[in-house]
C-alpha positions in Angstrom: 151.4 36.5 40.5 150.6 32.9 39.2 148.6 32.7 42.4 145.5 34.6 40.7 143.0 32.5 38.4 143.0 34.5 35.2 139.8 36.1 35.9 140.9 37.7 39.3 144.3 39.3 37.4 142.8 42.8 37.4 142.9 42.0 41.7 146.1 41.8 41.5 146.8 45.3 39.9 144.7 46.4 42.1 146.2 45.3 45.2 150.0 46.3 43.5 148.4 49.7 42.8 146.9 50.2 46.1 149.8 49.4 47.9 151.5 51.6 45.9 149.1 54.5 46.7 149.0 53.6 50.4 152.5 54.1 50.3 152.4 57.7 48.2 150.1 59.0 51.1 152.0 58.0 53.9 155.1 59.6 52.3 153.3 62.9 51.1 151.7 63.0 54.5 154.8 63.1 56.0 155.9 65.8 54.2 155.6 69.5 56.7 154.1 71.4 53.2 151.6 68.8 53.3 150.1 69.4 56.9 150.2 72.9 56.4 148.2 72.8 53.1 146.1 70.8 55.0 145.5 73.0 57.6 145.5 75.6 55.3 142.5 73.9 53.8 140.7 73.6 56.9 140.6 77.2 58.5 139.4 78.2 55.0 136.7 75.6 55.2 136.0 77.2 58.6 136.3 80.9 57.4 134.3 79.5 54.4 131.4 78.0 56.5 131.6 81.2 59.0 131.0 83.9 55.8 128.5 81.4 54.7 126.2 81.8 57.8 127.2 85.3 58.7 125.7 86.1 54.7 123.1 84.2 55.4 122.0 85.3 58.3 122.7 89.5 56.8 120.0 87.8 54.0 117.6 86.8 56.5 118.0 90.1 58.7 117.7 92.4 55.6 114.4 90.6 54.7 113.5 91.5 58.2 114.1 94.9 58.1 113.4 95.4 54.3 109.7 93.5 55.3 109.4 96.1 58.8 110.7 99.1 56.9 107.4 98.3 54.0 105.4 98.3 57.2 106.3 101.2 58.6 106.2 102.7 55.8 102.6 101.3 54.6 101.6 103.0 58.3 103.3 106.3 57.7 101.6 106.9 54.9 98.3 105.6 56.3 98.6 108.1 59.0 99.6 111.1 56.4 96.7 109.7 54.7 94.1 110.0 57.7 95.9 113.3 58.9 95.2 115.2 55.2 91.6 114.1 55.0 91.5 115.3 59.1 92.9 119.0 57.8 91.2 119.1 54.7 88.2 118.7 56.7 88.9 121.2 58.9 89.7 123.3 56.0 86.2 123.1 55.1 84.5 123.8 57.8 87.0 126.6 59.0 85.6 128.2 55.6 82.3 127.2 56.2 82.3 129.3 59.3 84.2 131.6 57.9 81.2 132.1 55.1 78.3 132.0 58.0 80.4 134.7 59.9 80.3 137.1 57.2 76.5 136.2 56.4 75.4 137.0 59.9 77.4 140.2 59.4 75.9 141.3 56.4 72.4 140.2 58.3 73.3 142.0 61.3 74.1 144.9 59.4 71.0 145.0 57.4 68.9 144.6 60.6 70.5 147.1 62.1 69.7 149.7 59.4 65.8 148.5 58.9 63.5 151.3 59.6 62.3 152.0 62.9 65.7 150.5 64.8 66.9 154.5 64.7 63.9 155.3 66.7 63.6 152.3 69.3 66.9 153.4 70.6 66.2 156.8 70.8 63.3 155.6 72.9 65.1 153.3 75.3 67.6 156.1 75.9 65.1 158.6 76.4 63.1 156.0 78.9 66.4 155.7 80.6 67.4 159.2 80.8 63.9 160.4 82.0 64.2 157.5 85.0 67.1 158.5 85.6 66.2 162.1 85.6 63.8 161.1 88.5 66.2 160.3 90.5 67.9 163.5 90.4 65.7 166.5 90.4 67.0 169.8 91.1 68.7 171.1 88.2 66.7 169.7 85.4 68.5 171.1 81.8 71.9 169.5 83.1 70.5 166.1 85.0 68.9 165.8 81.9 71.9 166.3 79.4 73.8 164.2 81.8 71.1 161.7 82.3 71.0 161.4 78.1 74.6 160.4 78.0 74.6 157.9 80.6 71.1 156.5 79.1 73.3 156.3 75.6 76.3 154.7 76.9 74.5 152.0 78.4 72.3 151.6 75.1 75.9 151.1 73.2 77.2 148.8 76.2 73.9 146.8 75.5 74.2 146.5 72.2 77.8 145.3 71.8 78.4 142.1 74.3 76.4 140.1 77.1 73.8 142.8 77.5 72.9 142.6 74.3 72.2 138.7 74.4 70.5 139.1 78.1 68.6 142.2 76.2 67.2 139.9 73.5 66.8 136.9 75.5 65.0 138.2 78.6 64.3 141.3 77.4 62.9 142.1 81.4 66.2 141.7 82.5 68.2 143.7 80.0 67.3 147.2 81.1 67.5 145.9 84.9 69.1 148.8 86.2 66.6 151.0 84.4 64.3 148.3 86.0 65.2 148.7 89.3 65.1 152.1 89.4 61.7 152.6 88.3 61.2 150.6 91.6 62.5 151.6 93.9 61.0 155.7 93.2 58.0 156.5 92.7 56.1 158.3 89.7 54.8 161.6 92.5 57.7 164.0 92.3 56.7 165.2 95.3 57.3 162.3 96.7 61.1 161.9 95.2 62.5 165.4 96.4 
């Protein structure tokens, strides 16, 4: 122990302790329990690292799925708002059209009740009946009644449906059957017999 000067005595202690520690470490490493413990700790470390990586991946995936879900929910809310506003608009238009339809129905009924309408209708019926009579001259009374009924049915058909529209838009074409009958037969009763 005298080989070291006084300032370096702590190195001598350190080297002896290191040598003892090294021997202890070698003895500990030769023990089977130590090898099992080291392998178990190594295995636990790998498991911990894989769990940590899996947890980080799961957190990242959860954040991605949450963001995607928020985005889809936002799109769904936007779509529902658009559909709701569209439905509200359609309901408003439908209600407006119902009111207009009711107003038009009331106006049509009022126009039908105006003075002179009944007489105009009766005049049309008589005109159609008279033209029909010119076609069928032999028995005046039965033919007149038949022609009158035929005229009434034609006017009723003309007042509902397409004939009514044609008669209102083009009055000359509205009574095309009667106009054709008047053209084919002349006014002279002797020539129609």
